[in-house]
N, CA, C and O atoms as a GROMACS GRO file, in nm:
protein
  616
    1MET      N    1   0.084  -0.117   0.000
    1MET     CA    2   0.000   0.000   0.000
    1MET      C    3   0.089   0.124   0.000
    1MET      O    4   0.186   0.133   0.076
    2SER      N    5   0.056   0.216  -0.085
    2SER     CA    6   0.136   0.337  -0.100
    2SER      C    7   0.074   0.453  -0.023
    2SER      O    8  -0.046   0.480  -0.034
    3THR      N    9   0.157   0.521   0.055
    3THR     CA   10   0.110   0.638   0.126
    3THR      C   11   0.127   0.761   0.037
    3THR      O   12   0.203   0.756  -0.060
    4PRO      N   13   0.057   0.870   0.066
    4PRO     CA   14   0.075   0.990  -0.014
    4PRO      C   15   0.219   1.041  -0.016
    4PRO      O   16   0.265   1.091  -0.119
    5LEU      N   17   0.291   1.028   0.096
    5LEU     CA   18   0.430   1.072   0.100
    5LEU      C   19   0.518   0.986   0.011
    5LEU      O   20   0.602   1.037  -0.063
    6THR      N   21   0.498   0.854   0.016
    6THR     CA   22   0.574   0.763  -0.069
    6THR      C   23   0.546   0.792  -0.215
    6THR      O   24   0.638   0.796  -0.297
    7SER      N   25   0.422   0.812  -0.249
    7SER     CA   26   0.385   0.842  -0.387
    7SER      C   27   0.450   0.972  -0.434
    7SER      O   28   0.500   0.981  -0.546
    8PHE      N   29   0.448   1.074  -0.348
    8PHE     CA   30   0.509   1.202  -0.382
    8PHE      C   31   0.660   1.189  -0.403
    8PHE      O   32   0.714   1.241  -0.500
    9THR      N   33   0.727   1.118  -0.311
    9THR     CA   34   0.872   1.106  -0.323
    9THR      C   35   0.911   1.024  -0.445
    9THR      O   36   1.012   1.054  -0.509
   10GLN      N   37   0.834   0.922  -0.479
   10GLN     CA   38   0.864   0.844  -0.599
   10GLN      C   39   0.850   0.928  -0.725
   10GLN      O   40   0.932   0.918  -0.816
   11ARG      N   41   0.747   1.010  -0.732
   11ARG     CA   42   0.727   1.098  -0.848
   11ARG      C   43   0.832   1.208  -0.854
   11ARG      O   44   0.868   1.253  -0.963
   12SER      N   45   0.881   1.251  -0.739
   12SER     CA   46   0.974   1.364  -0.732
   12SER      C   47   1.121   1.324  -0.746
   12SER      O   48   1.205   1.411  -0.767
   13THR      N   49   1.152   1.198  -0.735
   13THR     CA   50   1.292   1.154  -0.736
   13THR      C   51   1.370   1.203  -0.858
   13THR      O   52   1.479   1.256  -0.839
   14PRO      N   53   1.320   1.188  -0.981
   14PRO     CA   54   1.398   1.236  -1.096
   14PRO      C   55   1.425   1.387  -1.090
   14PRO      O   56   1.531   1.433  -1.133
   15HIS      N   57   1.331   1.462  -1.037
   15HIS     CA   58   1.348   1.608  -1.028
   15HIS      C   59   1.447   1.644  -0.917
   15HIS      O   60   1.526   1.737  -0.933
   16ALA      N   61   1.442   1.571  -0.805
   16ALA     CA   62   1.538   1.595  -0.697
   16ALA      C   63   1.680   1.559  -0.743
   16ALA      O   64   1.775   1.631  -0.712
   17LEU      N   65   1.695   1.449  -0.818
   17LEU     CA   66   1.825   1.413  -0.872
   17LEU      C   67   1.876   1.520  -0.968
   17LEU      O   68   1.995   1.552  -0.969
   18ALA      N   69   1.786   1.574  -1.049
   18ALA     CA   70   1.826   1.679  -1.143
   18ALA      C   71   1.873   1.803  -1.069
   18ALA      O   72   1.975   1.863  -1.106
   19LEU      N   73   1.801   1.843  -0.965
   19LEU     CA   74   1.844   1.960  -0.887
   19LEU      C   75   1.979   1.934  -0.821
   19LEU      O   76   2.065   2.023  -0.820
   20PHE      N   77   1.998   1.816  -0.766
   20PHE     CA   78   2.126   1.780  -0.705
   20PHE      C   79   2.238   1.787  -0.810
   20PHE      O   80   2.343   1.845  -0.784
   21ARG      N   81   2.214   1.730  -0.928
   21ARG     CA   82   2.312   1.731  -1.036
   21ARG      C   83   2.347   1.872  -1.078
   21ARG      O   84   2.464   1.904  -1.098
   22ILE      N   85   2.247   1.958  -1.092
   22ILE     CA   86   2.269   2.095  -1.137
   22ILE      C   87   2.351   2.174  -1.034
   22ILE      O   88   2.445   2.244  -1.071
   23VAL      N   89   2.317   2.162  -0.908
   23VAL     CA   90   2.388   2.237  -0.803
   23VAL      C   91   2.532   2.188  -0.789
   23VAL      O   92   2.625   2.269  -0.783
   24ILE      N   93   2.551   2.056  -0.785
   24ILE     CA   94   2.687   2.002  -0.772
   24ILE      C   95   2.770   2.041  -0.894
   24ILE      O   96   2.885   2.081  -0.879
   25GLY      N   97   2.713   2.030  -1.014
   25GLY     CA   98   2.786   2.068  -1.135
   25GLY      C   99   2.824   2.215  -1.136
   25GLY      O  100   2.937   2.249  -1.172
   26LEU      N  101   2.732   2.302  -1.097
   26LEU     CA  102   2.760   2.446  -1.094
   26LEU      C  103   2.871   2.478  -0.994
   26LEU      O  104   2.964   2.553  -1.026
   27LEU      N  105   2.862   2.423  -0.874
   27LEU     CA  106   2.964   2.450  -0.773
   27LEU      C  107   3.101   2.400  -0.817
   27LEU      O  108   3.202   2.466  -0.794
   28PHE      N  109   3.105   2.283  -0.880
   28PHE     CA  110   3.231   2.226  -0.926
   28PHE      C  111   3.290   2.311  -1.040
   28PHE      O  112   3.411   2.335  -1.044
   29ALA      N  113   3.204   2.355  -1.131
   29ALA     CA  114   3.250   2.440  -1.242
   29ALA      C  115   3.306   2.572  -1.189
   29ALA      O  116   3.401   2.626  -1.246
   30CYS      N  117   3.249   2.624  -1.082
   30CYS     CA  118   3.301   2.748  -1.023
   30CYS      C  119   3.444   2.729  -0.972
   30CYS      O  120   3.525   2.821  -0.983
   31HIS      N  121   3.475   2.612  -0.918
   31HIS     CA  122   3.613   2.585  -0.875
   31HIS      C  123   3.708   2.592  -0.994
   31HIS      O  124   3.815   2.652  -0.986
   32GLY      N  125   3.669   2.529  -1.103
   32GLY     CA  126   3.753   2.531  -1.223
   32GLY      C  127   3.768   2.670  -1.280
   32GLY      O  128   3.878   2.709  -1.319
   33ALA      N  129   3.658   2.746  -1.287
   33ALA     CA  130   3.664   2.882  -1.341
   33ALA      C  131   3.752   2.972  -1.255
   33ALA      O  132   3.826   3.056  -1.307
   34SER      N  133   3.745   2.955  -1.124
   34SER     CA  134   3.828   3.039  -1.037
   34SER      C  135   3.976   3.011  -1.059
   34SER      O  136   4.058   3.104  -1.059
   35SER      N  137   4.012   2.885  -1.078
   35SER     CA  138   4.153   2.850  -1.097
   35SER      C  139   4.203   2.886  -1.236
   35SER      O  140   4.318   2.926  -1.251
   36LEU      N  141   4.119   2.872  -1.337
   36LEU     CA  142   4.162   2.898  -1.475
   36LEU      C  143   4.158   3.045  -1.512
   36LEU      O  144   4.244   3.093  -1.586
   37PHE      N  145   4.057   3.118  -1.462
   37PHE     CA  146   4.035   3.255  -1.506
   37PHE      C  147   4.053   3.360  -1.398
   37PHE      O  148   4.044   3.479  -1.425
   38GLY      N  149   4.080   3.317  -1.274
   38GLY     CA  150   4.103   3.411  -1.166
   38GLY      C  151   3.977   3.480  -1.116
   38GLY      O  152   3.987   3.581  -1.046
   39VAL      N  153   3.861   3.429  -1.150
   39VAL     CA  154   3.735   3.489  -1.105
   39VAL      C  155   3.693   3.424  -0.973
   39VAL      O  156   3.750   3.323  -0.932
   40LEU      N  157   3.596   3.481  -0.907
   40LEU     CA  158   3.538   3.425  -0.784
   40LEU      C  159   3.644   3.402  -0.676
   40LEU      O  160   3.637   3.303  -0.602
   41GLY      N  161   3.739   3.490  -0.666
   41GLY     CA  162   3.844   3.478  -0.564
   41GLY      C  163   3.973   3.420  -0.616
   41GLY      O  164   4.074   3.420  -0.546
   42GLY      N  165   3.972   3.369  -0.738
   42GLY     CA  166   4.094   3.316  -0.797
   42GLY      C  167   4.133   3.180  -0.744
   42GLY      O  168   4.061   3.118  -0.665
   43ALA      N  169   4.247   3.134  -0.789
   43ALA     CA  170   4.296   3.001  -0.753
   43ALA      C  171   4.317   2.990  -0.602
   43ALA      O  172   4.385   3.074  -0.542
   44MET      N  173   4.257   2.888  -0.542
   44MET     CA  174   4.269   2.861  -0.398
   44MET      C  175   4.226   2.981  -0.314
   44MET      O  176   4.269   2.994  -0.199
   45GLY      N  177   4.142   3.069  -0.368
   45GLY     CA  178   4.095   3.186  -0.294
   45GLY      C  179   4.201   3.292  -0.273
   45GLY      O  180   4.180   3.386  -0.197
   46GLN      N  181   4.315   3.277  -0.341
   46GLN     CA  182   4.426   3.370  -0.324
   46GLN      C  183   4.441   3.466  -0.441
   46GLN      O  184   4.540   3.540  -0.448
   47GLY      N  185   4.344   3.466  -0.533
   47GLY     CA  186   4.357   3.549  -0.652
   47GLY      C  187   4.446   3.481  -0.754
   47GLY      O  188   4.511   3.381  -0.723
   48GLY      N  189   4.450   3.532  -0.871
   48GLY     CA  190   4.536   3.476  -0.975
   48GLY      C  191   4.482   3.347  -1.033
   48GLY      O  192   4.369   3.306  -1.005
   49THR      N  193   4.565   3.285  -1.115
   49THR     CA  194   4.528   3.162  -1.182
   49THR      C  195   4.638   3.058  -1.162
   49THR      O  196   4.748   3.091  -1.116
   50VAL      N  197   4.606   2.935  -1.195
   50VAL     CA  198   4.711   2.833  -1.193
   50VAL      C  199   4.788   2.842  -1.324
   50VAL      O  200   4.728   2.871  -1.428
   51PRO      N  201   4.917   2.818  -1.322
   51PRO     CA  202   4.995   2.824  -1.446
   51PRO      C  203   4.946   2.722  -1.549
   51PRO      O  204   4.922   2.606  -1.514
   52THR      N  205   4.933   2.764  -1.671
   52THR     CA  206   4.885   2.677  -1.779
   52THR      C  207   4.976   2.556  -1.793
   52THR      O  208   5.098   2.568  -1.802
   53GLY      N  209   4.914   2.439  -1.794
   53GLY     CA  210   4.986   2.314  -1.811
   53GLY      C  211   5.051   2.258  -1.686
   53GLY      O  212   5.114   2.152  -1.693
   54SER      N  213   5.039   2.327  -1.572
   54SER     CA  214   5.104   2.277  -1.449
   54SER      C  215   5.030   2.154  -1.397
   54SER      O  216   4.907   2.147  -1.400
   55TRP      N  217   5.110   2.058  -1.350
   55TRP     CA  218   5.053   1.935  -1.297
   55TRP      C  219   5.048   1.942  -1.145
   55TRP      O  220   5.146   1.984  -1.084
   56PRO      N  221   4.940   1.906  -1.084
   56PRO     CA  222   4.811   1.865  -1.136
   56PRO      C  223   4.708   1.977  -1.142
   56PRO      O  224   4.597   1.956  -1.190
   57GLY      N  225   4.744   2.096  -1.091
   57GLY     CA  226   4.648   2.205  -1.073
   57GLY      C  227   4.573   2.246  -1.198
   57GLY      O  228   4.451   2.260  -1.195
   58TRP      N  229   4.645   2.268  -1.307
   58TRP     CA  230   4.578   2.316  -1.428
   58TRP      C  231   4.486   2.209  -1.485
   58TRP      O  232   4.374   2.238  -1.527
   59TYR      N  233   4.533   2.085  -1.486
   59TYR     CA  234   4.451   1.975  -1.538
   59TYR      C  235   4.328   1.951  -1.452
   59TYR      O  236   4.219   1.924  -1.503
   60ALA      N  237   4.345   1.962  -1.321
   60ALA     CA  238   4.232   1.949  -1.230
   60ALA      C  239   4.130   2.059  -1.255
   60ALA      O  240   4.009   2.034  -1.254
   61ALA      N  241   4.177   2.181  -1.278
   61ALA     CA  242   4.086   2.293  -1.305
   61ALA      C  243   4.009   2.273  -1.435
   61ALA      O  244   3.891   2.306  -1.442
   62VAL      N  245   4.074   2.218  -1.536
   62VAL     CA  246   4.005   2.190  -1.663
   62VAL      C  247   3.898   2.084  -1.641
   62VAL      O  248   3.786   2.097  -1.692
   63ILE      N  249   3.931   1.979  -1.566
   63ILE     CA  250   3.831   1.876  -1.535
   63ILE      C  251   3.717   1.935  -1.454
   63ILE      O  252   3.601   1.902  -1.478
   64GLN      N  253   3.750   2.023  -1.360
   64GLN     CA  254   3.645   2.085  -1.278
   64GLN      C  255   3.551   2.170  -1.363
   64GLN      O  256   3.429   2.162  -1.349
   65LEU      N  257   3.607   2.251  -1.450
   65LEU     CA  258   3.523   2.338  -1.532
   65LEU      C  259   3.442   2.257  -1.632
   65LEU      O  260   3.319   2.269  -1.638
   66ALA      N  261   3.509   2.174  -1.711
   66ALA     CA  262   3.438   2.097  -1.814
   66ALA      C  263   3.344   1.994  -1.752
   66ALA      O  264   3.229   1.982  -1.793
   67GLY      N  265   3.394   1.919  -1.654
   67GLY     CA  266   3.310   1.818  -1.590
   67GLY      C  267   3.191   1.880  -1.520
   67GLY      O  268   3.080   1.828  -1.528
   68GLY      N  269   3.214   1.991  -1.450
   68GLY     CA  270   3.105   2.058  -1.381
   68GLY      C  271   2.997   2.108  -1.477
   68GLY      O  272   2.878   2.092  -1.451
   69LEU      N  273   3.039   2.167  -1.588
   69LEU     CA  274   2.941   2.216  -1.686
   69LEU      C  275   2.865   2.101  -1.751
   69LEU      O  276   2.743   2.109  -1.767
   70LEU      N  277   2.936   1.994  -1.788
   70LEU     CA  278   2.868   1.880  -1.848
   70LEU      C  279   2.768   1.817  -1.752
   70LEU      O  280   2.656   1.785  -1.792
   71VAL      N  281   2.807   1.800  -1.627
   71VAL     CA  282   2.715   1.744  -1.529
   71VAL      C  283   2.598   1.840  -1.506
   71VAL      O  284   2.483   1.797  -1.500
   72MET      N  285   2.627   1.969  -1.494
   72MET     CA  286   2.521   2.066  -1.469
   72MET      C  287   2.415   2.063  -1.579
   72MET      O  288   2.296   2.067  -1.551
   73PHE      N  289   2.460   2.055  -1.704
   73PHE     CA  290   2.365   2.055  -1.816
   73PHE      C  291   2.312   1.916  -1.848
   73PHE      O  292   2.219   1.902  -1.927
   74GLY      N  293   2.368   1.813  -1.787
   74GLY     CA  294   2.320   1.678  -1.811
   74GLY      C  295   2.359   1.627  -1.948
   74GLY      O  296   2.281   1.559  -2.015
   75LEU      N  297   2.480   1.658  -1.991
   75LEU     CA  298   2.529   1.616  -2.122
   75LEU      C  299   2.650   1.526  -2.100
   75LEU      O  300   2.754   1.570  -2.052
   76GLY      N  301   2.636   1.399  -2.136
   76GLY     CA  302   2.742   1.303  -2.106
   76GLY      C  303   2.761   1.289  -1.956
   76GLY      O  304   2.873   1.277  -1.906
   77THR      N  305   2.651   1.290  -1.885
   77THR     CA  306   2.652   1.301  -1.740
   77THR      C  307   2.731   1.191  -1.672
   77THR      O  308   2.816   1.219  -1.587
   78ARG      N  309   2.705   1.067  -1.707
   78ARG     CA  310   2.771   0.957  -1.636
   78ARG      C  311   2.922   0.959  -1.658
   78ARG      O  312   2.998   0.940  -1.563
   79ALA      N  313   2.967   0.981  -1.781
   79ALA     CA  314   3.111   0.985  -1.809
   79ALA      C  315   3.176   1.103  -1.738
   79ALA      O  316   3.282   1.088  -1.677
   80ALA      N  317   3.113   1.221  -1.745
   80ALA     CA  318   3.168   1.339  -1.680
   80ALA      C  319   3.172   1.322  -1.528
   80ALA      O  320   3.268   1.363  -1.463
   81ALA      N  321   3.068   1.262  -1.472
   81ALA     CA  322   3.064   1.238  -1.328
   81ALA      C  323   3.170   1.138  -1.286
   81ALA      O  324   3.233   1.155  -1.181
   82PHE      N  325   3.192   1.034  -1.365
   82PHE     CA  326   3.293   0.934  -1.333
   82PHE      C  327   3.434   0.995  -1.333
   82PHE      O  328   3.512   0.971  -1.241
   83ILE      N  329   3.465   1.074  -1.435
   83ILE     CA  330   3.596   1.139  -1.443
   83ILE      C  331   3.613   1.240  -1.330
   83ILE      O  332   3.720   1.249  -1.269
   84SER      N  333   3.508   1.317  -1.302
   84SER     CA  334   3.515   1.415  -1.194
   84SER      C  335   3.532   1.348  -1.059
   84SER      O  336   3.607   1.397  -0.975
   85SER      N  337   3.464   1.236  -1.037
   85SER     CA  338   3.479   1.162  -0.913
   85SER      C  339   3.623   1.112  -0.897
   85SER      O  340   3.682   1.123  -0.790
   86GLY      N  341   3.677   1.057  -1.004
   86GLY     CA  342   3.815   1.009  -1.000
   86GLY      C  343   3.914   1.121  -0.974
   86GLY      O  344   4.013   1.102  -0.902
   87SER      N  345   3.889   1.236  -1.032
   87SER     CA  346   3.975   1.352  -1.011
   87SER      C  347   3.976   1.392  -0.864
   87SER      O  348   4.081   1.426  -0.809
   88MET      N  349   3.861   1.389  -0.802
   88MET     CA  350   3.853   1.427  -0.661
   88MET      C  351   3.911   1.319  -0.570
   88MET      O  352   3.966   1.350  -0.465
   89ALA      N  353   3.899   1.193  -0.609
   89ALA     CA  354   3.964   1.086  -0.532
   89ALA      C  355   4.115   1.103  -0.539
   89ALA      O  356   4.184   1.090  -0.438
   90TYR      N  357   4.166   1.134  -0.658
   90TYR     CA  358   4.310   1.158  -0.673
   90TYR      C  359   4.353   1.277  -0.587
   90TYR      O  360   4.454   1.271  -0.518
   91ALA      N  361   4.275   1.386  -0.592
   91ALA     CA  362   4.308   1.504  -0.512
   91ALA      C  363   4.311   1.470  -0.364
   91ALA      O  364   4.400   1.515  -0.291
   92TYR      N  365   4.215   1.391  -0.318
   92TYR     CA  366   4.210   1.357  -0.177
   92TYR      C  367   4.332   1.276  -0.135
   92TYR      O  368   4.399   1.308  -0.038
   93PHE      N  369   4.361   1.169  -0.210
   93PHE     CA  370   4.468   1.080  -0.168
   93PHE      C  371   4.607   1.138  -0.194
   93PHE      O  372   4.701   1.106  -0.121
   94SER      N  373   4.622   1.222  -0.296
   94SER     CA  374   4.755   1.276  -0.323
   94SER      C  375   4.786   1.401  -0.241
   94SER      O  376   4.902   1.428  -0.211
   95THR      N  377   4.685   1.477  -0.204
   95THR     CA  378   4.707   1.604  -0.136
   95THR      C  379   4.672   1.600   0.012
   95THR      O  380   4.746   1.654   0.094
   96HIS      N  381   4.561   1.536   0.047
   96HIS     CA  382   4.508   1.548   0.183
   96HIS      C  383   4.538   1.429   0.273
   96HIS      O  384   4.566   1.448   0.392
   97GLN      N  385   4.532   1.310   0.222
   97GLN     CA  386   4.539   1.189   0.305
   97GLN      C  387   4.663   1.184   0.393
   97GLN      O  388   4.656   1.136   0.506
   98GLY      N  389   4.776   1.233   0.345
   98GLY     CA  390   4.899   1.228   0.423
   98GLY      C  391   4.899   1.316   0.547
   98GLY      O  392   4.982   1.298   0.636
   99SER      N  393   4.805   1.411   0.555
   99SER     CA  394   4.802   1.504   0.668
   99SER      C  395   4.716   1.457   0.784
   99SER      O  396   4.717   1.519   0.890
  100GLY      N  397   4.642   1.350   0.766
  100GLY     CA  398   4.555   1.300   0.872
  100GLY      C  399   4.463   1.193   0.818
  100GLY      O  400   4.441   1.184   0.698
  101LEU      N  401   4.409   1.113   0.908
  101LEU     CA  402   4.326   1.001   0.867
  101LEU      C  403   4.190   1.044   0.812
  101LEU      O  404   4.145   0.993   0.710
  102PHE      N  405   4.126   1.138   0.879
  102PHE     CA  406   3.990   1.177   0.842
  102PHE      C  407   3.989   1.310   0.767
  102PHE      O  408   4.074   1.396   0.791
  103PRO      N  409   3.893   1.328   0.677
  103PRO     CA  410   3.885   1.453   0.601
  103PRO      C  411   3.875   1.578   0.689
  103PRO      O  412   3.926   1.684   0.652
  104ILE      N  413   3.812   1.567   0.804
  104ILE     CA  414   3.802   1.682   0.894
  104ILE      C  415   3.939   1.721   0.948
  104ILE      O  416   3.962   1.837   0.980
  105GLN      N  417   4.029   1.624   0.957
  105GLN     CA  418   4.164   1.650   1.007
  105GLN      C  419   4.257   1.704   0.899
  105GLN      O  420   4.345   1.785   0.928
  106ASN      N  421   4.238   1.661   0.776
  106ASN     CA  422   4.336   1.692   0.672
  106ASN      C  423   4.289   1.795   0.570
  106ASN      O  424   4.359   1.818   0.471
  107GLY      N  425   4.174   1.857   0.591
  107GLY     CA  426   4.124   1.960   0.499
  107GLY      C  427   4.070   1.906   0.368
  107GLY      O  428   4.053   1.980   0.272
  108GLY      N  429   4.044   1.776   0.365
  108GLY     CA  430   4.000   1.714   0.240
  108GLY      C  431   3.850   1.695   0.228
  108GLY      O  432   3.805   1.619   0.142
  109GLU      N  433   3.772   1.761   0.312
  109GLU     CA  434   3.626   1.743   0.305
  109GLU      C  435   3.568   1.778   0.168
  109GLU      O  436   3.489   1.699   0.116
  110PRO      N  437   3.604   1.892   0.107
  110PRO     CA  438   3.546   1.920  -0.026
  110PRO      C  439   3.580   1.812  -0.128
  110PRO      O  440   3.494   1.772  -0.207
  111SER      N  441   3.703   1.765  -0.128
  111SER     CA  442   3.741   1.659  -0.222
  111SER      C  443   3.661   1.532  -0.199
  111SER      O  444   3.611   1.472  -0.294
  112ALA      N  445   3.648   1.492  -0.073
  112ALA     CA  446   3.574   1.371  -0.040
  112ALA      C  447   3.427   1.386  -0.076
  112ALA      O  448   3.367   1.294  -0.134
  113LEU      N  449   3.368   1.499  -0.043
  113LEU     CA  450   3.226   1.519  -0.074
  113LEU      C  451   3.200   1.522  -0.224
  113LEU      O  452   3.105   1.459  -0.271
  114TYR      N  453   3.284   1.593  -0.300
  114TYR     CA  454   3.266   1.594  -0.445
  114TYR      C  455   3.286   1.455  -0.504
  114TYR      O  456   3.211   1.414  -0.593
  115CYS      N  457   3.385   1.382  -0.454
  115CYS     CA  458   3.410   1.247  -0.504
  115CYS      C  459   3.285   1.161  -0.488
  115CYS      O  460   3.241   1.096  -0.584
  116TRP      N  461   3.227   1.160  -0.369
  116TRP     CA  462   3.110   1.076  -0.344
  116TRP      C  463   2.986   1.130  -0.415
  116TRP      O  464   2.902   1.052  -0.460
  117ALA      N  465   2.971   1.262  -0.425
  117ALA     CA  466   2.855   1.319  -0.495
  117ALA      C  467   2.858   1.281  -0.643
  117ALA      O  468   2.756   1.243  -0.700
  118PHE      N  469   2.976   1.290  -0.705
  118PHE     CA  470   2.984   1.254  -0.846
  118PHE      C  471   2.968   1.103  -0.866
  118PHE      O  472   2.914   1.060  -0.968
  119LEU      N  473   3.014   1.024  -0.771
  119LEU     CA  474   2.994   0.880  -0.782
  119LEU      C  475   2.844   0.848  -0.774
  119LEU      O  476   2.796   0.761  -0.846
  120LEU      N  477   2.771   0.918  -0.688
  120LEU     CA  478   2.627   0.901  -0.680
  120LEU      C  479   2.561   0.938  -0.813
  120LEU      O  480   2.474   0.866  -0.861
  121ILE      N  481   2.601   1.050  -0.871
  121ILE     CA  482   2.545   1.092  -1.000
  121ILE      C  483   2.577   0.989  -1.108
  121ILE      O  484   2.493   0.960  -1.193
  122PHE      N  485   2.698   0.934  -1.105
  122PHE     CA  486   2.736   0.830  -1.201
  122PHE      C  487   2.638   0.713  -1.194
  122PHE      O  488   2.593   0.663  -1.297
  123PHE      N  489   2.605   0.668  -1.073
  123PHE     CA  490   2.519   0.551  -1.058
  123PHE      C  491   2.371   0.582  -1.076
  123PHE      O  492   2.297   0.497  -1.127
  124THR      N  493   2.325   0.700  -1.037
  124THR     CA  494   2.182   0.730  -1.048
  124THR      C  495   2.145   0.789  -1.182
  124THR      O  496   2.028   0.783  -1.221
  125GLY      N  497   2.240   0.845  -1.254
  125GLY     CA  498   2.209   0.909  -1.381
  125GLY      C  499   2.168   1.053  -1.360
  125GLY      O  500   2.167   1.102  -1.247
  126PRO      N  501   2.133   1.121  -1.468
  126PRO     CA  502   2.112   1.264  -1.461
  126PRO      C  503   1.978   1.308  -1.402
  126PRO      O  504   1.963   1.426  -1.368
  127GLY      N  505   1.883   1.219  -1.390
  127GLY     CA  506   1.751   1.262  -1.345
  127GLY      C  507   1.678   1.335  -1.458
  127GLY      O  508   1.709   1.315  -1.576
  128ALA      N  509   1.584   1.418  -1.422
  128ALA     CA  510   1.506   1.493  -1.522
  128ALA      C  511   1.587   1.611  -1.574
  128ALA      O  512   1.694   1.642  -1.520
  129TRP      N  513   1.540   1.676  -1.674
  129TRP     CA  514   1.592   1.802  -1.727
  129TRP      C  515   1.735   1.791  -1.780
  129TRP      O  516   1.810   1.889  -1.772
  130ALA      N  517   1.774   1.678  -1.832
  130ALA     CA  518   1.909   1.662  -1.883
  130ALA      C  519   1.910   1.680  -2.035
  130ALA      O  520   1.818   1.637  -2.104
  131LEU      N  521   2.015   1.745  -2.086
  131LEU     CA  522   2.028   1.762  -2.230
  131LEU      C  523   2.046   1.629  -2.301
  131LEU      O  524   2.011   1.616  -2.419
  132ASP      N  525   2.099   1.529  -2.232
  132ASP     CA  526   2.108   1.396  -2.292
  132ASP      C  527   1.972   1.348  -2.341
  132ASP      O  528   1.962   1.288  -2.448
  133ARG      N  529   1.868   1.375  -2.265
  133ARG     CA  530   1.733   1.333  -2.303
  133ARG      C  531   1.684   1.410  -2.425
  133ARG      O  532   1.611   1.356  -2.509
  134VAL      N  533   1.723   1.536  -2.436
  134VAL     CA  534   1.682   1.617  -2.550
  134VAL      C  535   1.748   1.567  -2.678
  134VAL      O  536   1.682   1.551  -2.781
  135PHE      N  537   1.879   1.541  -2.672
  135PHE     CA  538   1.953   1.502  -2.790
  135PHE      C  539   1.942   1.355  -2.824
  135PHE      O  540   1.940   1.318  -2.941
  136PHE      N  541   1.934   1.269  -2.721
  136PHE     CA  542   1.942   1.126  -2.745
  136PHE      C  543   1.820   1.049  -2.697
  136PHE      O  544   1.820   0.926  -2.703
  137GLY      N  545   1.717   1.116  -2.650
  137GLY     CA  546   1.599   1.047  -2.599
  137GLY      C  547   1.631   0.975  -2.470
  137GLY      O  548   1.712   1.021  -2.391
  138ASP      N  549   1.567   0.862  -2.449
  138ASP     CA  550   1.587   0.785  -2.326
  138ASP      C  551   1.685   0.670  -2.345
  138ASP      O  552   1.688   0.578  -2.264
  139ARG      N  553   1.766   0.674  -2.451
  139ARG     CA  554   1.861   0.564  -2.476
  139ARG      C  555   1.959   0.547  -2.362
  139ARG      O  556   2.000   0.434  -2.334
  140GLY      N  557   1.998   0.654  -2.297
  140GLY     CA  558   2.097   0.644  -2.192
  140GLY      C  559   2.040   0.610  -2.056
  140GLY      O  560   2.115   0.597  -1.959
  141THR      N  561   1.909   0.595  -2.046
  141THR     CA  562   1.849   0.567  -1.917
  141THR      C  563   1.812   0.420  -1.908
  141THR      O  564   1.794   0.353  -2.010
  142GLU      N  565   1.803   0.372  -1.789
  142GLU     CA  566   1.765   0.233  -1.766
  142GLU      C  567   1.618   0.215  -1.801
  142GLU      O  568   1.534   0.299  -1.767
  143ALA      N  569   1.588   0.108  -1.868
  143ALA     CA  570   1.449   0.079  -1.900
  143ALA      C  571   1.380   0.024  -1.775
  143ALA      O  572   1.439  -0.053  -1.699
  144THR      N  573   1.256   0.064  -1.755
  144THR     CA  574   1.180   0.012  -1.643
  144THR      C  575   1.140  -0.131  -1.675
  144THR      O  576   1.084  -0.157  -1.782
  145PRO      N  577   1.167  -0.224  -1.584
  145PRO     CA  578   1.131  -0.362  -1.614
  145PRO      C  579   0.981  -0.379  -1.632
  145PRO      O  580   0.902  -0.322  -1.557
  146THR      N  581   0.943  -0.457  -1.727
  146THR     CA  582   0.802  -0.483  -1.749
  146THR      C  583   0.763  -0.609  -1.675
  146THR      O  584   0.846  -0.696  -1.648
  147ALA      N  585   0.636  -0.620  -1.643
  147ALA     CA  586   0.588  -0.737  -1.571
  147ALA      C  587   0.602  -0.860  -1.660
  147ALA      O  588   0.587  -0.853  -1.782
  148GLN      N  589   0.630  -0.973  -1.598
  148GLN     CA  590   0.639  -1.097  -1.672
  148GLN      C  591   0.499  -1.136  -1.719
  148GLN      O  592   0.403  -1.134  -1.642
  149ARG      N  593   0.490  -1.172  -1.846
  149ARG     CA  594   0.362  -1.214  -1.899
  149ARG      C  595   0.355  -1.366  -1.903
  149ARG      O  596   0.454  -1.436  -1.923
  150GLU      N  597   0.236  -1.414  -1.882
  150GLU     CA  598   0.213  -1.556  -1.895
  150GLU      C  599   0.218  -1.593  -2.042
  150GLU      O  600   0.164  -1.519  -2.125
  151PRO      N  601   0.280  -1.705  -2.077
  151PRO     CA  602   0.278  -1.744  -2.217
  151PRO      C  603   0.135  -1.772  -2.261
  151PRO      O  604   0.057  -1.835  -2.189
  152SER      N  605   0.104  -1.724  -2.378
  152SER     CA  606  -0.034  -1.743  -2.426
  152SER      C  607  -0.052  -1.887  -2.475
  152SER      O  608   0.038  -1.946  -2.534
  153ALA      N  609  -0.167  -1.939  -2.449
  153ALA     CA  610  -0.197  -2.075  -2.495
  153ALA      C  611  -0.238  -2.066  -2.641
  153ALA      O  612  -0.326  -1.987  -2.677
  154ALA      N  613  -0.176  -2.146  -2.722
  154ALA     CA  614  -0.210  -2.139  -2.864
  154ALA      C  615  -0.282  -2.261  -2.910
  154ALA      O  616  -0.317  -2.271  -3.028
   0.00000   0.00000   0.00000
């Protein structure tokens, strides 16, 4: 038996996933834009930009900007989310993990949160309002299983 709350949440899930995807993508793209173009406080909040081609900062910023925009618009969402998640896992383990066991100790909370948020988007898909649906229809989404039919007697 379905309650009104359960029915509402089931109908709203694709829209909630889309809002989550849009917000996470926008925030991630802002990190990349700040590092690449010096806007929004600049690289690491210190102004300026990261040097072009520097490893890993410039490459991370490109992934942040491109991945964030793709996820935000829902275009190539799963691939962009997977790459973005991996980028944040790399950032966490290469930069933060050595300073302490937990993200609260080592300053790696943003990296850890983005990593897990993008991994969630990778597994759940873009939700509603994705450009993938406009350009490619529902090919990229999981088909809803249909009920098993009894074989017809012939």
